MIVEX-929401 format. One record per residue (C-alpha): x, y, z; residue in one letter. Coordinates in steps of 0.1 Angstrom, whole numbers, plus 5000, padded with zeros to 4 digits. Each point is the difference from the previous one (the first is absolute). Layout:
N
XYZA ...
// end
This chain:
501
513750954956M 496349985001F 498250064968H 496850205000R 497550094974G 498650344998E 497250055025D 496849934982F 497049965022Y 496350054996E 499150225032P 496749825005S 501549655001L 499049835032G 498350295014R 496549884994R 498349685008G 498249784975S 496850205005E 501650334999G 500250075037N 503050235007V 502849835019M 502450155025L 503250114985T 503349905015R 500550365012R 496650005018R 500749665015V 503450095014L 498850345013Q 497149835018G 501849685009M 499250015038L 496350054995G 497649785018A 497249784988G 501649694988A 500349675017V 503749935009L 501749694987S 502149775021V 503250174989A 498450355005E 498949915036R 503549875007S 501650314987R 497550235017A 500849845033A 503750084997R 499750334980Q 501250205030D 503549854995D 502450304998P 501150064965P 503850054994S 500150344985G 497750144972G 501949894969G 498649934966L 499649635007A 497850085030L 497850234980R 499749764972L 499249725026A 497250225016R 498350054966E 500249634990L 498949875034N 497050235001G 498449844968V 497049775005R 498549774976F 496850224999E 502250284987D 501049814969L 498450054965P 498649694983P 502750014973L 502849995026A 498349705016V 499549824968E 503650054989H 501249865033A 497949694995K 501549974965M 503550015014I 499349715023V 498649794971A 502950114976S 502749925026T 498649665009L 499849914963A 503650114993S 501149815031A 498349684987A 501950044967R 503350055019G 499549745027R 502349744984D 502650234985L 503549945014E 500450335019P 496849945018A 501049645008N 503250125016I 498650275022V 497149775010R 502349735011D 502150235020L 496950145018A 499049635009R 503549945013E 499950325021H 496649915014A 499150205031G 496650145012R 497349864978P 498350334992D 498949984964A 499849754973A 502149964968I 497450034974W 498749684983F 501849755022D 499150115035G 503349985018V 500050275027R 503050225007V 500650345016P 497950284984A 503050184985H 501349674984E 496549934986A 500150354986A 503249944983R 499249654986V 496650094987N 501350334984A 502849804984M 497549774982M 498150294987S 503050214990D 501849714984A 497249944975A 500150374989A 496249984997S 498950235028D 499150375000D 502150314994S 499650385008D 499950174966I 502150295013R 503049795010N 499449634994T 500249925037A 498249685008H 498250135031Y 497249745000G 502249695004T 501550155032A 496750145012L 498249684996T 502749785013A 500850225031A 496350095007G 498849644999M 502849875021A 499350275027M 496449934998A 500749645009E 502250105029R 498050295014A 496549944988G 497850264982G 497250014976T 499850024962G 499450375002R 503150045022D 502149834973L 498450204972L 500850325019T 503549895007A 500649934963I 498750354990V 502050195026V 503149804994G 499850064963Y 499550375009E 503150025022A 502249834973A 498750224973G 500550335018R 503649905010L 500549874965G 499050354986D 502650155024A 502549754987R 499350084963A 502750164981G 502649925027G 503149775001R 500049764971G 500749635000G 497549935030I 497549734995H 496350105005A 499849725027S 501750265023Q 496650185004I 497949685001V 501449945035G 498050305012F 496949854987A 500349675020S 501250195031A 496850225001V 497849714990A 501549785026G 499850285025G 496350054994R 499349645005M 502049995033L 498250335012G 503250205004L 499750345016T 500950314981D 503450005016A 500649644994Q 498950034964M 502450294995A 502849775013H 499049724976A 500250254971I 503450105013G 501249645003L 498949934965A 502050304987A 503149895018F 499849634989T 498649984965M 502350034970G 500249864965G 501950044968L 498350034966S 502949814985L 498349695015G 496950034978T 501449744977F 500749735024S 498549825031W 501150315019A 496850174987R 497749765020Q 502449995029Y 499750375004M 496149994997G 499849725027A 502550195022N 497750314998A 497249805014A 502249855027F 501650335010T 496750185003G 498449725020A 503149975023Y 500150385004A 496350005012A 500749725024L 503150175015A 498150325003A 497249825019S 502549895025R 501350355007G 502950024975Y 500850364992T 502150204974V 500650354990N 496950225001A 501450194970D 500949704979V 498350134968L 500450374995E 503550155009P 502750034974P 501649675013R 496649835004G 498449774976W 498550254977I 503150215001G 502449714992V 497849824973Y 497250244989G 499450274975G 496550095009G 498350225026D 500149885036A 497050235008A 497849824976A 500349675021V 497350125023T 496950224995G 497550034972D 499049794971G 496949974980E 500049614995A 501849715015W 503149874980D 498549654998I 497150144979E 502250204976R 503149794995Y 499349635005L 500749774970A 499249635000I 501949784977K 497949824975L 503049814986W 503449915015P 503250204999G 501350345002A 497150235004H 501550314983P 499949804967F 496249975003S 499150304979G 502549904973T 498749655000V 496450114995E 501150234972A 501949704984A 496849795002V 498050294983N 502550064973A 500449634992G 496249964996R 500050314977M 502949874979A 498749644998S 503049864984V 502149695007P 503350065018S 502149954970D 498050284984G 501350255027I 503250214992E 500150165035A 498250065032I 500850365013L 499450085036V 499850345017A 498950145033G 500750265026P 503750015007N 500449684979R 503749994990T 500649624997T 498249684993V 501049825031G 500149635009G 501249694984S 499349914965R 500649635009R 498249945033P 501549715018A 498350025033S 496750145016Y 501850315011T 501350054965D 496549964986G 498250245023I 502550284995T 500449974962S 498250274980L 500949834966P 498349685013Y 496950195011F 499650204968V 500849714976A 497649765018S 497250275001A 500350064963V 500149634991V 497249885022D 497950304998G 499850005038E 502249985032F 498749795029S 500949775028W 501249734975V 502750234990H 501749945035G 500549634992T 503349854986P 498249884969E 499550364989K 503150175015M 502549754986F 498349954965D 502850044975P 497550074973A 499750365016L 503850084996H 499950144965P 497250245009L 501550105034M 503150114981D 497950244980R 498650185031V 501950325002M 499950365012L 498050234977D 502650254985P 497250254993L 497549955028P 496550164994P 499250325017D 498049865030V 499350185032R 500149705025Y 497850035030E 501749735020W 503549865002G 498649664988W 498750124968G 501449864967G 499850024963T 500649714976V 500350024963T 500149704977I 501850054968V 499249734974T 502149874972R 497850194975S 500750335019G 496650035017A 500150145035R 497549935028F 500350205032T 498149975034S 500650215032T 498849905034V 500150265028Q 499449785030A 499449625000P 497049805008R 499749935036G 501350345012S 498050265019A 500250274972P 497949764978R 498049855028G 500749645014I 497349764994E 499049725025W 499449774969S 503750034992D 501149945036V 497749705004D 501249844967A 503650055012K 499249835033Y 498349714984R 502849964975E 502949995025L 498749875032M 499949634988P 503850015002S 499750015038A 498249685000G 496650145010L 496949834989S 497550174979T 497750035030D 502950155020G 500850254974I 496450114997E 499550025038R 503150205004S 499150254973L 496650045014E 501450085034W 502350264984I 497150174984H 498250025033G 502950035023M 498750325015D 497449795016R 502449755016A 500349995037E 503449864998R 502650094973A 501749685005S 497049804988E 501550004966L 502949795011I 497649725010D 499149974963V 503450044986L 501649735019V 496949765000A 
// end
């Protein structure tokens, strides 16, 4: 089941530029999406030339496709654009960290063996494979490291699939930096809306199921799909993308994330060739929302005052399970307040919205164990007074000196009366041997939209993790500079030239 926090959103967020100029809301953009006055991109010209293709019915997928296809870069508020750039930087940094992990090695080797049309590059080594295979391999690297982004509503890693599929299709079909940024924003929007319709529905389904819609729409935008073709790409993603939440604690997690990028990219390619599916794939009782969802199908299209990428994006500023972030930050705060050695701590009590267990291994023996262990996260944060990228290394994860304190991390039997604003909020109370108590509550973690995402944090992450990909300092700085200014890039694929140099 998808876990959501309570909707807590500052209505003015993202609706004004840095100088106070009022921006178009999502509602106004979508209502005026066919207005004239903007220069058409390569993908838009391609789509416009074929837009008289007869649609197959007027189902929900087609109505959604029409809205998403009508958005132009000029319609997007500055915050949405900046968050899309941050997604690209964060995804590449995470992929650099995950480049040499075994799941990435396996999938990369298979893609090389399959070979085929040399559409797009595998990041950092330059081997060219079909676009959908590149999307899968590159997404696998990012997801394997568990250092990418998440949506704070449902923990879905949209950014990994959006960047991997979007960049692969940019290499195959062309397009500008603005085209790619627009594709990321609307792909995020599509997955977010369908994720809302999915919320509260059938349990046990991994969030990667909705990520496939993100890559299908982003890929479709870069390919210049017509409205009808985009509707079929959405439909194909609905039919083919699955996932079980049981796999979160094994390599299945990154396999599902990579498969979401692959499935969406392939859906877009198939739709571009004329592959069609049911027009009513989403809305009837036996459609995707009816089978899996618990939300409102009517809310998938229509109004909205801000883009989901503005409101719900969260960039990881340390590795591991993102829903632990609020609790980890609270543990850092409480540890600094207590300022006692670990043998002076009687217990570390954790609480949070719907927190009923302290999940994860108390003796991590693998990277997967470590990044999904709340006892490890909390104990490390208290002992070190911080939690950062170094805590994703074996030296930290497998340190036996932490074991005694990890055993003292437990569920708070009398949690404080806190009204949590987000599902990732957390409270940590340190109880010392002398009986003193030190408590901290964090509603939303650093690096999340509710608190504001700072470029300084994203830049620091990029510079910290990208050396793992073998890039020189100059290459790291040139690629980061390109990302900051990618809305001025004539070719979205220019970035690849730096990443594989």
